[in-house]
C-alpha positions as CSV (number, residue, x, y, z in Angstrom):
1,X,32.6,9.3,-4.0
2,X,34.4,10.0,-7.5
3,X,38.0,8.8,-7.4
4,X,40.1,11.9,-6.4
5,X,42.5,11.6,-9.4
6,X,39.8,11.6,-11.9
7,X,38.8,15.4,-11.8
8,X,42.6,16.4,-11.2
9,X,43.7,14.4,-14.2
10,X,41.0,16.0,-16.5
11,X,41.8,19.5,-15.1
12,X,45.7,18.9,-15.6
13,X,45.1,17.9,-19.2
14,X,42.9,20.7,-19.9
15,X,45.5,23.4,-18.4
16,X,48.1,21.6,-20.6
17,X,46.1,21.8,-23.9
18,X,44.8,25.2,-23.3
19,X,48.7,26.5,-23.2
20,X,49.4,24.9,-26.6
21,X,46.3,25.5,-28.9
22,X,43.9,28.0,-29.9
23,X,40.1,28.0,-30.0
24,X,39.9,24.9,-32.2
25,X,38.4,21.7,-30.6
26,X,37.8,18.2,-31.9
27,X,35.5,15.9,-29.8
28,X,35.1,12.2,-30.6
29,X,32.6,9.8,-29.3
30,X,34.1,6.8,-28.6
31,X,31.9,3.4,-29.0
32,X,30.9,3.1,-32.6
33,X,32.8,6.1,-33.7
34,X,36.6,5.9,-32.5
35,X,36.0,2.2,-31.7
36,X,34.3,-0.4,-33.9
37,X,32.3,-1.7,-31.1
38,X,31.3,-1.0,-27.5
39,X,34.1,-1.1,-24.8
40,X,31.6,-1.9,-22.1
41,X,30.6,-4.8,-23.6
42,X,34.2,-5.8,-24.7
43,X,35.2,-5.5,-21.0
44,X,32.2,-7.7,-19.7
45,X,33.5,-10.4,-22.1
46,X,37.0,-10.0,-20.5
47,X,35.8,-9.9,-17.1
48,X,34.1,-13.4,-17.3
49,X,36.7,-15.7,-18.9
50,X,34.7,-18.9,-18.7
51,X,31.6,-19.2,-21.2
52,X,29.4,-20.5,-18.6
53,X,30.1,-17.5,-16.2
54,X,29.6,-15.4,-19.2
55,X,26.1,-17.2,-20.0
56,X,25.0,-16.8,-16.4
57,X,25.9,-13.1,-16.1
58,X,24.0,-12.5,-19.5
59,X,21.1,-14.3,-17.8
60,X,21.2,-12.1,-15.0
61,X,21.2,-8.9,-16.9
62,X,18.5,-10.1,-19.4
63,X,15.4,-8.6,-17.5
64,X,17.2,-5.1,-17.2
65,X,17.8,-5.3,-20.9
66,X,14.0,-5.9,-21.5
67,X,13.3,-3.3,-19.1
68,X,15.7,-0.8,-21.0
69,X,14.2,-1.6,-24.1
70,X,10.7,-1.2,-23.1
71,X,12.0,2.3,-21.5
72,X,11.0,1.0,-18.0
73,X,14.7,1.3,-16.9
74,X,17.0,4.2,-17.4
75,X,20.1,3.8,-19.3
76,X,22.2,4.7,-16.4
77,X,20.5,2.0,-14.1
78,X,20.7,-0.7,-17.0
79,X,24.6,0.3,-17.2
80,X,24.9,-0.2,-13.4
81,X,23.3,-3.5,-13.6
82,X,25.5,-4.8,-16.4
83,X,28.8,-3.7,-14.8
84,X,27.7,-5.5,-11.6
85,X,26.3,-8.6,-13.3
86,X,29.6,-9.0,-15.3
87,X,32.0,-8.1,-12.5
88,X,33.7,-5.2,-14.6
89,X,34.7,-3.2,-11.8
90,X,36.2,-6.4,-9.7
91,X,38.3,-7.2,-12.9
92,X,39.5,-3.6,-13.0
93,X,40.3,-3.6,-9.4
94,X,42.3,-6.9,-9.7
95,X,44.2,-5.7,-12.9
96,X,45.0,-2.5,-10.8
97,X,46.3,-4.2,-7.8
98,X,48.6,-6.3,-10.1
99,X,49.9,-3.2,-11.8
100,X,48.0,-3.6,-14.9
101,X,45.6,-0.7,-14.9
102,X,45.6,-0.9,-18.6
103,X,44.2,-4.2,-18.8
104,X,41.8,-3.6,-21.5
105,X,44.0,-1.2,-23.6
106,X,45.5,-3.8,-26.0
107,X,42.0,-5.0,-26.9
108,X,40.7,-1.4,-27.4
109,X,43.9,-0.7,-29.7
110,X,42.7,-3.6,-31.7
111,X,39.2,-2.1,-32.0
112,X,40.3,1.4,-33.4
113,X,38.9,2.5,-36.8
114,X,42.1,3.4,-38.8
115,X,40.0,6.2,-40.3
116,X,39.1,7.6,-37.0
117,X,42.5,7.3,-35.6
118,X,43.9,9.1,-38.7
119,X,41.6,11.8,-38.2
120,X,42.3,12.3,-34.7
121,X,46.2,12.2,-35.4
122,X,45.6,15.0,-37.9
123,X,43.9,17.2,-35.3
124,X,46.7,16.7,-33.0
125,X,49.1,17.6,-35.5
126,X,47.2,20.6,-36.5
127,X,47.4,21.8,-32.8
128,X,43.7,21.2,-32.0
129,X,42.5,20.3,-28.6
130,X,41.1,16.7,-28.8
131,X,38.8,15.2,-26.3
132,X,37.2,12.0,-26.0
133,X,33.4,12.3,-24.8
134,X,31.9,9.0,-24.1
135,X,29.1,7.3,-22.1
136,X,31.4,4.4,-21.2
137,X,33.0,4.7,-17.5
138,X,36.6,6.2,-17.1
139,X,38.1,2.9,-15.6
140,X,37.8,1.6,-19.2
141,X,38.8,4.4,-21.2
142,X,41.5,6.3,-19.2
143,X,44.3,4.2,-20.3
144,X,43.2,4.7,-24.0
145,X,42.9,8.5,-23.5
146,X,46.3,8.4,-22.1
147,X,47.9,6.5,-24.7
148,X,46.4,8.8,-27.5
149,X,47.3,11.8,-25.6
150,X,43.8,13.3,-25.4
151,X,41.5,14.4,-22.6
152,X,38.4,12.5,-21.5
153,X,35.1,13.3,-20.6
154,X,32.8,10.3,-19.7
155,X,30.6,8.6,-17.3
156,X,31.9,8.4,-14.0
157,X,31.7,5.5,-11.4
158,X,32.0,5.9,-7.6
159,X,35.5,4.6,-5.8
160,X,35.4,3.3,-2.1
161,X,39.0,3.3,-0.5
162,X,40.6,3.4,-3.9
163,X,38.6,0.5,-5.4
164,X,35.8,1.0,-8.2
165,X,32.1,0.0,-7.2
166,X,29.4,-0.3,-9.9
167,X,27.4,2.8,-9.1
168,X,27.4,5.9,-11.3
169,X,28.8,9.1,-9.5
170,X,27.6,11.2,-12.4
171,X,24.7,11.4,-14.9
172,X,25.2,8.9,-18.0
173,X,27.3,11.1,-20.5
174,X,24.9,10.8,-23.5
175,X,22.7,13.0,-25.4
176,X,22.3,16.5,-23.9
177,X,24.6,15.5,-21.2
178,X,27.5,15.5,-23.4
179,X,27.0,19.0,-24.3
180,X,26.6,20.1,-20.6
181,X,29.8,18.2,-19.8
182,X,31.8,20.0,-22.6
183,X,30.3,23.4,-21.4
184,X,31.6,22.6,-17.6
185,X,35.1,21.6,-18.9
186,X,35.7,24.1,-21.7
187,X,33.4,27.1,-20.5
188,X,31.0,28.9,-23.1
189,X,31.2,27.2,-26.4
190,X,30.3,30.6,-28.3
191,X,33.9,31.2,-28.8
192,X,35.2,27.8,-29.9
193,X,35.4,26.3,-33.5
194,X,34.1,22.7,-32.7
195,X,34.5,19.6,-34.8
196,X,32.3,16.7,-33.4
197,X,32.6,12.8,-34.5
198,X,29.4,10.7,-33.6
199,X,27.5,7.7,-34.8
200,X,24.3,7.5,-32.8
201,X,21.3,9.3,-31.3
202,X,23.3,9.5,-28.2
203,X,25.8,12.0,-30.1
204,X,22.7,14.2,-31.7
205,X,23.2,17.0,-29.3
206,X,26.9,17.3,-29.7
207,X,26.9,17.2,-33.4
208,X,24.1,19.8,-33.6
209,X,26.1,22.2,-31.2
210,X,29.3,21.7,-33.3
211,X,30.6,24.0,-35.9
212,X,31.6,21.0,-38.0
213,X,29.7,17.9,-37.4
214,X,30.8,14.5,-38.8
215,X,27.9,12.0,-38.5
216,X,29.5,8.5,-39.4
217,X,32.2,10.2,-41.5
218,X,35.7,11.1,-41.2
219,X,36.0,13.2,-44.1
220,X,37.0,16.7,-44.3
221,X,33.5,17.9,-45.5
222,X,30.9,18.3,-42.4
223,X,28.1,15.9,-42.2
224,X,25.2,16.6,-40.1
225,X,23.1,14.5,-38.0
226,X,20.1,13.4,-40.1
227,X,17.1,15.7,-39.4
228,X,14.8,12.6,-39.9
229,X,15.7,9.0,-39.2
230,X,14.1,6.3,-41.6
231,X,14.5,3.7,-38.9
232,X,11.1,4.0,-37.0
233,X,8.9,4.7,-40.1
234,X,10.7,1.6,-41.9
235,X,9.9,-0.8,-39.1
236,X,6.4,0.0,-38.8
237,X,6.0,-0.6,-42.4
238,X,8.2,-3.8,-42.5
239,X,6.5,-5.3,-39.5
240,X,3.2,-4.4,-41.1
241,X,3.9,-6.1,-44.1
242,X,5.2,-9.2,-42.4
243,X,1.9,-9.2,-40.2
244,X,0.0,-9.2,-43.3
245,X,1.8,-12.2,-44.5
246,X,1.7,-14.1,-41.2
247,X,-2.2,-13.3,-41.1
248,X,-2.5,-15.3,-44.4
249,X,-0.4,-18.0,-43.2
250,X,-2.8,-18.2,-40.1
251,X,-5.7,-18.3,-42.1
252,X,-4.3,-21.5,-43.8
253,X,-3.2,-23.1,-40.7
254,X,-5.4,-26.0,-40.8
255,X,-4.1,-27.0,-44.2
256,X,-0.4,-26.2,-43.5
257,X,0.2,-27.7,-40.1
258,X,0.1,-31.2,-40.9
259,X,2.2,-30.5,-43.9
260,X,4.9,-28.9,-41.6
261,X,4.9,-31.8,-39.5
262,X,5.1,-34.4,-42.4
263,X,7.5,-32.6,-44.6
264,X,9.8,-30.9,-42.0
265,X,12.9,-32.7,-43.4
266,X,12.1,-31.4,-46.9
267,X,11.2,-27.8,-45.5
268,X,14.7,-27.8,-43.5
269,X,16.4,-28.8,-46.9
270,X,14.6,-26.2,-48.8
271,X,15.3,-23.4,-46.3
272,X,18.9,-24.2,-46.5
273,X,18.9,-23.7,-50.4
274,X,17.1,-20.5,-50.0
275,X,19.7,-19.3,-47.6
276,X,22.4,-20.4,-50.1
277,X,20.5,-18.6,-52.8
278,X,20.7,-15.4,-50.4
279,X,24.2,-15.8,-50.1
280,X,24.7,-16.1,-53.9
281,X,22.8,-13.1,-54.5
282,X,24.6,-11.1,-52.0
283,X,27.9,-11.9,-53.7
284,X,26.3,-10.3,-56.8
285,X,25.5,-7.4,-54.9
286,X,28.9,-7.0,-53.6
287,X,30.6,-7.4,-57.4
288,X,28.0,-4.6,-58.5
289,X,29.3,-2.2,-55.7
290,X,32.9,-3.0,-56.3
291,X,32.5,-2.2,-59.8
292,X,31.3,1.4,-59.2
293,X,34.2,1.7,-56.5
294,X,31.8,1.3,-53.4
295,X,33.1,-1.1,-50.7
296,X,31.1,-0.4,-47.4
297,X,31.7,-3.0,-44.6
298,X,30.2,-6.2,-45.1
299,X,29.0,-6.4,-41.4
300,X,26.9,-3.0,-42.2
301,X,26.4,-3.8,-45.8
302,X,25.1,-7.4,-45.5
303,X,22.5,-6.1,-42.8
304,X,21.1,-3.5,-44.7
305,X,20.9,-5.5,-47.9
306,X,19.0,-8.2,-46.0
307,X,17.1,-5.7,-44.2
308,X,15.9,-4.5,-47.6
309,X,14.2,-7.9,-48.2
310,X,11.7,-6.8,-45.4
311,X,10.0,-4.9,-48.4
312,X,9.9,-7.6,-51.0
313,X,6.2,-7.8,-50.6
314,X,5.8,-4.3,-52.2
315,X,4.5,-3.7,-55.7
316,X,7.3,-4.8,-58.0
317,X,9.6,-5.1,-55.0
318,X,10.1,-1.3,-55.3
319,X,10.4,-1.2,-51.5
320,X,13.9,-2.5,-51.7
321,X,15.0,0.7,-52.9
322,X,15.4,1.7,-49.2
323,X,18.6,0.1,-49.5
324,X,20.1,3.1,-51.3
325,X,18.8,5.2,-48.4
326,X,20.2,3.2,-45.6
327,X,23.3,2.7,-47.2
328,X,23.7,6.6,-47.6
329,X,22.6,7.2,-44.0
330,X,24.7,4.5,-42.2
331,X,27.6,4.1,-44.6
332,X,27.8,7.7,-46.3
333,X,27.5,6.0,-49.9
334,X,25.8,8.2,-52.7
335,X,22.3,7.3,-53.4
336,X,22.4,7.6,-57.3
337,X,25.2,5.1,-58.0
338,X,23.7,2.6,-55.2
339,X,20.1,3.0,-57.1
340,X,21.9,2.1,-60.3
341,X,23.2,-1.1,-58.9
342,X,19.9,-2.0,-57.7
343,X,18.5,-1.5,-61.1
344,X,21.0,-3.4,-63.0
345,X,20.5,-6.1,-60.2
346,X,16.8,-6.4,-61.0
347,X,17.8,-6.3,-64.9
348,X,20.1,-9.3,-64.6
349,X,17.4,-11.1,-62.5
350,X,15.0,-10.8,-65.4
351,X,17.8,-12.0,-67.6
352,X,18.3,-14.9,-65.5
353,X,14.7,-15.8,-65.5
354,X,14.6,-15.6,-69.5
355,X,17.6,-18.0,-69.6
356,X,16.0,-20.5,-67.2
357,X,12.9,-20.4,-69.2
358,X,14.6,-20.8,-72.4
359,X,16.5,-23.9,-71.0
360,X,13.6,-25.6,-69.6
361,X,10.4,-24.4,-71.3
362,X,10.9,-26.4,-74.4
363,X,11.6,-29.7,-72.3
364,X,8.4,-29.0,-70.2
365,X,6.2,-29.4,-73.3
366,X,8.1,-31.9,-75.5
367,X,10.5,-34.6,-74.1
368,X,11.7,-35.1,-77.7
369,X,13.5,-31.7,-78.3
370,X,17.2,-31.8,-78.5
371,X,19.1,-30.3,-75.7
372,X,21.1,-28.3,-77.9
373,X,17.8,-26.2,-78.7
374,X,17.0,-24.9,-75.1
375,X,21.0,-24.3,-74.6
376,X,21.3,-22.5,-78.0
377,X,18.3,-20.5,-77.3
378,X,19.5,-19.5,-73.7
379,X,23.1,-18.4,-75.5
380,X,21.3,-16.6,-78.1
381,X,19.3,-14.4,-75.5
382,X,22.7,-13.5,-73.7
383,X,24.4,-12.8,-77.1
384,X,21.5,-10.7,-78.2
385,X,21.6,-8.7,-74.9
386,X,25.4,-8.5,-75.1
387,X,25.3,-6.9,-78.5
388,X,22.5,-4.7,-77.6
389,X,24.4,-3.2,-74.6
390,X,27.4,-2.8,-76.8
391,X,25.4,-0.6,-79.1
392,X,25.9,3.3,-78.3
393,X,22.3,4.1,-79.2
394,X,21.0,1.4,-76.8
395,X,23.2,2.7,-74.1
396,X,21.9,6.3,-74.7
397,X,18.5,5.1,-74.3
398,X,19.1,3.3,-71.2
399,X,20.7,6.1,-69.8
400,X,17.8,8.5,-70.7
401,X,15.3,6.1,-69.4
402,X,17.2,5.6,-66.0
403,X,17.6,9.4,-65.6
404,X,14.0,9.8,-66.3
405,X,12.9,7.4,-63.7
406,X,15.0,9.3,-61.1
407,X,13.2,11.2,-58.6
408,X,13.9,15.2,-59.4
409,X,15.8,15.7,-56.5
410,X,18.3,13.0,-57.7
411,X,18.1,13.9,-61.3
412,X,20.4,16.9,-60.5
413,X,22.9,14.1,-59.4
414,X,22.4,12.4,-62.6
415,X,25.8,12.5,-63.9
416,X,27.0,10.6,-61.0
417,X,24.5,8.0,-61.4
418,X,25.0,7.7,-65.2
419,X,28.7,7.4,-64.7
420,X,28.0,4.6,-62.4
421,X,25.6,2.9,-64.9
422,X,28.3,3.2,-67.5
423,X,30.6,0.9,-65.1
424,X,27.6,-1.5,-64.3
425,X,26.6,-2.0,-68.1
426,X,30.0,-3.6,-68.9
427,X,29.0,-7.0,-71.0
428,X,31.3,-9.2,-68.8
429,X,29.6,-8.0,-65.5
430,X,26.4,-8.4,-66.9
431,X,27.0,-11.9,-68.0
432,X,28.5,-12.5,-64.4
433,X,25.6,-11.1,-62.8
434,X,23.2,-13.0,-64.9
435,X,24.7,-16.3,-64.1
436,X,24.7,-15.8,-60.5
437,X,21.0,-14.7,-60.7
438,X,20.2,-18.0,-62.6
439,X,22.0,-20.0,-59.8
440,X,20.1,-18.3,-57.2
441,X,16.8,-18.9,-58.7
442,X,17.6,-22.6,-59.5
443,X,18.4,-23.2,-55.9
444,X,15.0,-21.8,-55.1
445,X,13.3,-23.8,-57.8
446,X,15.0,-26.9,-56.3
447,X,13.5,-26.3,-53.1
448,X,10.1,-26.6,-54.4
449,X,11.0,-29.8,-56.5
450,X,12.0,-31.3,-52.8
451,X,8.8,-30.3,-51.4
452,X,7.0,-32.3,-54.4
453,X,9.2,-35.2,-54.0
454,X,8.3,-35.3,-50.2
455,X,4.7,-35.3,-51.1
456,X,5.2,-38.3,-53.4
457,X,5.0,-36.2,-56.8
458,X,7.6,-37.6,-59.4
459,X,6.0,-36.4,-62.6
460,X,7.8,-33.0,-62.2
461,X,11.5,-32.7,-62.9
462,X,13.8,-30.2,-61.6
463,X,13.3,-28.1,-64.8
464,X,9.7,-28.1,-64.3
465,X,10.0,-27.0,-60.8
466,X,12.2,-24.2,-61.6
467,X,9.7,-22.9,-64.4
468,X,7.0,-23.1,-61.9
469,X,8.7,-20.8,-59.4
470,X,10.5,-18.4,-61.5
471,X,7.7,-17.6,-64.2
472,X,5.2,-17.4,-61.4
473,X,7.6,-14.9,-59.6
474,X,7.9,-12.9,-62.9
475,X,4.3,-12.8,-63.4
476,X,3.8,-11.5,-59.6
477,X,6.3,-8.6,-60.3
478,X,4.6,-7.7,-63.8
479,X,1.1,-7.5,-62.2
480,X,2.6,-4.9,-59.6
481,X,0.7,-6.6,-56.9
482,X,2.0,-6.3,-53.5
483,X,4.4,-9.4,-53.2
484,X,2.6,-10.6,-56.3
485,X,0.0,-11.9,-53.7
486,X,-2.7,-14.2,-55.8
487,X,-1.0,-14.0,-59.1
488,X,2.2,-15.6,-58.2
489,X,0.3,-18.2,-56.4
490,X,-2.2,-18.8,-59.1
491,X,0.6,-19.1,-61.7
492,X,2.6,-21.6,-59.7
493,X,-0.6,-23.6,-59.2
494,X,-1.3,-23.5,-62.7
495,X,2.1,-24.4,-64.0
496,X,2.4,-27.4,-61.7
497,X,-1.2,-28.6,-62.6
498,X,0.1,-28.3,-66.3
499,X,2.5,-30.7,-65.5
500,X,0.3,-33.4,-63.9
501,X,0.2,-32.4,-60.3
502,X,-3.1,-32.8,-58.6
503,X,-4.7,-29.4,-57.7
504,X,-4.5,-30.2,-53.9
505,X,-0.9,-30.9,-53.9
506,X,-0.1,-28.1,-56.1
507,X,-1.7,-25.7,-53.9
508,X,-0.2,-27.1,-50.8
509,X,3.2,-26.9,-52.4
510,X,2.6,-23.3,-53.5
511,X,1.6,-22.2,-50.1
512,X,4.7,-23.9,-48.6
513,X,7.3,-22.2,-51.2
514,X,5.7,-18.8,-50.6
515,X,6.2,-19.3,-46.9
516,X,9.7,-20.4,-47.2
517,X,10.8,-17.7,-49.8
518,X,8.7,-14.6,-49.6
519,X,7.5,-14.6,-46.1
520,X,10.8,-16.1,-44.7
521,X,12.8,-13.3,-46.7
522,X,10.4,-10.9,-45.3
523,X,10.9,-12.1,-41.7
524,X,14.8,-12.0,-42.0
525,X,14.7,-8.5,-43.4
526,X,12.5,-7.3,-40.2
527,X,15.0,-9.0,-37.9
528,X,18.1,-7.2,-39.8
529,X,16.2,-3.8,-39.6
530,X,15.8,-4.5,-35.8
531,X,19.2,-5.4,-35.2
532,X,20.9,-2.2,-34.9
533,X,18.1,-1.2,-32.3
534,X,19.0,-4.2,-30.3
535,X,22.7,-3.9,-30.5
């Protein structure tokens, strides 16, 4: 049976609100919208204080999680099992008996999004009727609704003798059920002016029913739920690319397995260097976004940035442009400026490769070349690029080229993109980004040097290893083959052989470094694309 006070409380709030406002209604989803996270998982962690108890509860709920992901278990059933496994009802009952029914309120207040709270208060000051509509249960959200001074529609749990028990007393308040509950509470929605705020597929129906939807946005301008989600098709393509790469690795299994067993220390060190290179490159991406006044949350931006690497194996790495689309869908960042940041990222990557080649190529073919020659060559390339970019004619040509490369739909927003490009082409920012790119490429080159040392090859110095890796990757991009497959491997093997590395060892080292860079980054990208679905 549902607690007797739950329905009375909602009715009283509705009568009070109905006396003071007109037909304007604001509806806020809670988990992921009003709050940064999920209040049920927050309560689950609070209910099990000891880490051991928390792990045991997680193991107990794991089969239900798998069944839920496979669509074998309903969301409501999974929710019941989660509440029971983590003892959420018991924790709430103990707190209520001790006079602390608001036991979770402090933690929930810390999770409130400032921009969401500001928008909610704005609706209240305007005299709108404000409701929370959530799939989470009342025993967690009622103190928050009381503190905010709003009405609450949510999933109801049963009560027995005044104590909560982990059984649903209503349908899970998600998807179409949100609209049904809103109609039951407010009556016909036709005569109302509804603003709805949501962040997920569970809010789709209520966003579509609203006059002013705000999907992952708290701005005044409406933002509709996207008619088409990139998630499923992107995952299919990304997993197909990863499967293609793993198939190639599996074919080389007889050759690679002995190497993995004998070189695992060098491989682990190399993977750490590759991860460090990712971190360095991400710092460049954040500085590029900051230069065009775009500062998405790092948690979302880092996941999307790494997720775009799932498409590194596309021709010329063009698939990484999905980064702009995902940032637009998830964070509301305009596409043209983000595309320009991606273009500048690629430009500075190319400049970084040229600088590294100028520093190391003379040393590769002649040990008698004074050190000032490669250093001077690198500085000369940077100086020429800086002078060219200061030239107004060169800037105009770059802008025309960038605008012509944009799809026709984005060309209309070209002024926004070109304005961002002006900020991104500042010489100091380009120099900084080029230096960061050179550091990242050098770290990856160092990883192949470690592999060669582990194989007993000492004829290649660090500079030669860097050239073998960076020049081969550049050749792969120029050929526009998917992931540079074939061309990059042949170039790496050839450049190592040119330095005196036996063909068999050069081939083995090339296979390993491609596994540690291209396919490792692809796998990490797929994992990041899967993360929101698993969350």
